C-alpha positions in Angstrom: 14.1 -11.4 26.6 12.4 -10.5 29.9 12.6 -13.2 32.6 8.8 -13.2 33.2 7.1 -12.1 30.0 3.3 -11.9 29.3 2.5 -13.1 25.8 -0.4 -11.6 23.8 -1.7 -13.5 20.8 -3.9 -11.4 18.4 -5.6 -14.7 17.4 -6.7 -15.4 20.9 -8.3 -12.1 21.9 -10.6 -9.5 20.5 -9.3 -6.9 18.0 -10.3 -4.1 20.4 -8.4 -5.6 23.3 -5.3 -6.1 21.2 -5.6 -2.5 19.9 -5.6 -1.3 23.5 -2.4 -3.2 24.2 -0.8 -1.9 21.0 -1.7 1.7 21.7 -0.4 1.5 25.3 2.9 0.0 24.1 3.7 2.1 21.0 4.2 5.3 22.9 4.6 8.3 22.9 2.9 9.0 19.6 2.9 12.5 17.9 -0.5 13.9 17.0 -1.7 15.1 13.6 -4.6 17.4 14.3 -6.2 17.1 10.8 -8.5 19.8 9.4 -10.6 19.1 6.3 -13.7 20.5 4.6 -16.6 18.4 3.3 -18.0 18.8 -0.2 -20.9 20.7 1.5 -18.4 23.2 3.1 -18.6 21.8 6.6 -15.4 22.2 8.6 -14.0 19.0 10.2 -11.2 18.7 12.7 -9.9 15.5 14.4 -6.7 14.3 16.2 -4.9 11.2 14.8 -2.0 9.7 16.8 -1.0 7.1 14.1 1.1 9.7 12.3 4.6 10.2 10.8 6.7 11.3 7.8 6.4 8.8 4.9 8.8 10.5 2.5 11.1 13.5 2.5 11.5 13.9 -1.3 8.8 14.5 -2.2 7.7 15.6 1.3 4.8 13.3 2.3 3.1 12.9 5.6 1.3 9.7 6.7 -1.9 9.6 8.8 -3.6 6.4 9.7 -7.4 6.5 10.3 -8.8 3.6 12.2 -12.1 3.1 10.4 -13.6 5.3 7.6 -14.3 8.6 9.3 -15.3 12.1 8.1 -11.7 13.1 7.7 -10.9 10.2 5.4 -14.1 10.8 3.3 -13.4 14.5 3.0 -9.8 14.0 1.9 -10.9 11.3 -0.7 -13.5 13.8 -2.1 -11.7 17.1 -2.0 -8.0 16.0 -2.1 -6.9 18.5 0.5 -6.2 18.6 4.3 -4.0 20.4 6.9 -2.0 18.6 9.6 -1.9 21.0 12.5 0.6 20.5 15.4 -1.0 21.4 18.7 0.5 22.3 22.0 0.0 21.3 25.7 -2.3 24.3 26.1 -4.5 23.0 23.2 -5.0 19.5 24.7 -8.6 20.3 25.9 -9.5 21.5 22.4 -7.8 18.6 20.7 -9.6 16.2 23.0 -12.9 17.9 22.3 -12.4 17.5 18.6 -12.1 13.7 19.0 -15.9 13.4 19.8 -17.8 11.4 17.3 -20.5 13.7 15.9 -22.6 14.0 12.8 -20.9 15.1 9.6 -22.9 18.3 9.6 -21.2 19.5 12.9 -18.5 22.2 12.5 -15.7 20.8 14.7 -13.8 24.0 14.8 -16.8 25.5 16.6 -17.3 22.4 18.7 -13.7 22.5 20.0 -13.5 26.2 20.4 -10.7 27.1 17.9 -10.4 29.5 15.0 -10.1 28.6 11.3 -7.3 30.5 9.5 -7.2 30.5 5.7 -4.4 28.4 4.2 -1.8 29.7 1.7 -2.3 27.1 -1.1 -5.4 25.1 -0.4 -9.1 25.7 0.4 -8.9 23.9 3.8 -8.2 26.2 6.8 -5.6 25.6 9.4 -6.1 26.0 13.2 -5.1 29.6 14.0 -3.9 28.7 17.5 -1.7 25.8 16.3 2.0 27.0 15.9 2.7 24.6 13.0 0.6 23.7 10.1 1.3 21.5 7.0 -0.8 22.2 4.0 -1.3 18.9 2.1 -2.8 17.5 -1.0 -3.9 13.9 -1.3 -1.1 11.7 -2.7 -2.7 8.3 -2.0 -5.2 6.5 0.2 -4.6 2.9 0.9 -6.9 0.5 2.8 -5.0 -1.6 5.3 -7.1 -4.0 7.3 -9.7 -1.9 9.2 -7.6 1.3 8.6 -7.1 3.9 5.9 -3.5 4.9 5.3 -3.7 8.6 4.1 -0.6 10.0 2.3 -0.5 13.7 1.7 2.1 15.7 -0.2 3.2 18.8 1.7 2.7 22.1 -0.2 3.6 24.5 2.6 4.6 24.5 6.2 3.5 27.5 8.2 5.4 28.0 11.5 4.9 30.6 14.2 8.0 32.7 14.4 7.9 32.6 18.2 8.9 29.0 18.2 11.7 29.1 15.7 15.2 28.7 17.2 18.4 30.5 16.0 19.2 27.6 13.7 15.9 28.2 11.8 14.2 25.1 13.0 11.2 24.7 15.4 12.3 24.7 19.1 10.9 21.6 20.7 10.6 23.2 24.2 8.8 26.3 22.9 6.5 24.2 20.7 5.6 21.9 23.6 3.7 19.3 21.5 1.6 16.8 23.4 1.6 13.1 22.6 -0.9 10.3 22.9 -0.2 7.4 25.2 -2.5 4.4 26.1 -5.9 4.6 27.6 -7.0 8.2 28.0 -3.5 9.5 28.8 -1.7 12.3 27.1 2.0 12.9 27.2 3.5 16.3 28.1 6.7 17.8 26.8 9.5 15.5 28.0 13.1 16.3 29.0 15.5 15.9 26.1 19.1 14.9 25.5 21.4 15.6 22.5 23.8 13.0 21.1 25.8 13.6 17.9 25.2 10.9 15.3 28.2 8.5 14.9 
C-alpha cells in the first residue's frame, strides 16, 4: 500500500465528486462513438467511454450510459446501433457530439460527420470512422444510475488502410483516442509486445 494514501469514501461525498475521481483513476478508457436513429428517423451520435467487450461467443459489446439519454432510448425502441471507433483526427467531432441537445437535433450534422449506410441494420455508421461494429440489442440492464447496454455484433467494417499483414487492425494506423479524467483526451501511446507465458 502507498505510504501516504488519500482515502475516498463514497458515503462521505457527493456522487458527482466520487464519479470525477473514478473517471480520473480508471484510465485510459476506449471510446464507443455510438450512432442510433430515433423512431422518428432523427440521427443520434454520442461518445461513451464506459465501453468494452462483454462476450466473444456470441460477440457482444458493452456500453454503459450514465443516465437515460437519447442513445439508450433509441436502442431500447429500435433495437439497433453502431459502435464507431474514432481516431485522433476525429476528436473535435467526437467532442462536439457529446453536447447535450434536444432529441430532434441531428448529431451527425451537429458534429460535422457523414452518415454511411450500414450492411445489416438501418442505423448508419460514421463514414470517417475506420472501424464500425453493427449491433443489435441483446439486453439493457439498469445498474444504479446507469444503463448497461449489451449489443450483439452482426458485422465489423474496417478500413483496409488500417489492416496489418496479419489481417488485424494496426493500432498505430488506427490511432484511437481515449478518455481520461476531467476534459482530457488521451492520444495514441507507445506500445510494447510481450509473448503470453
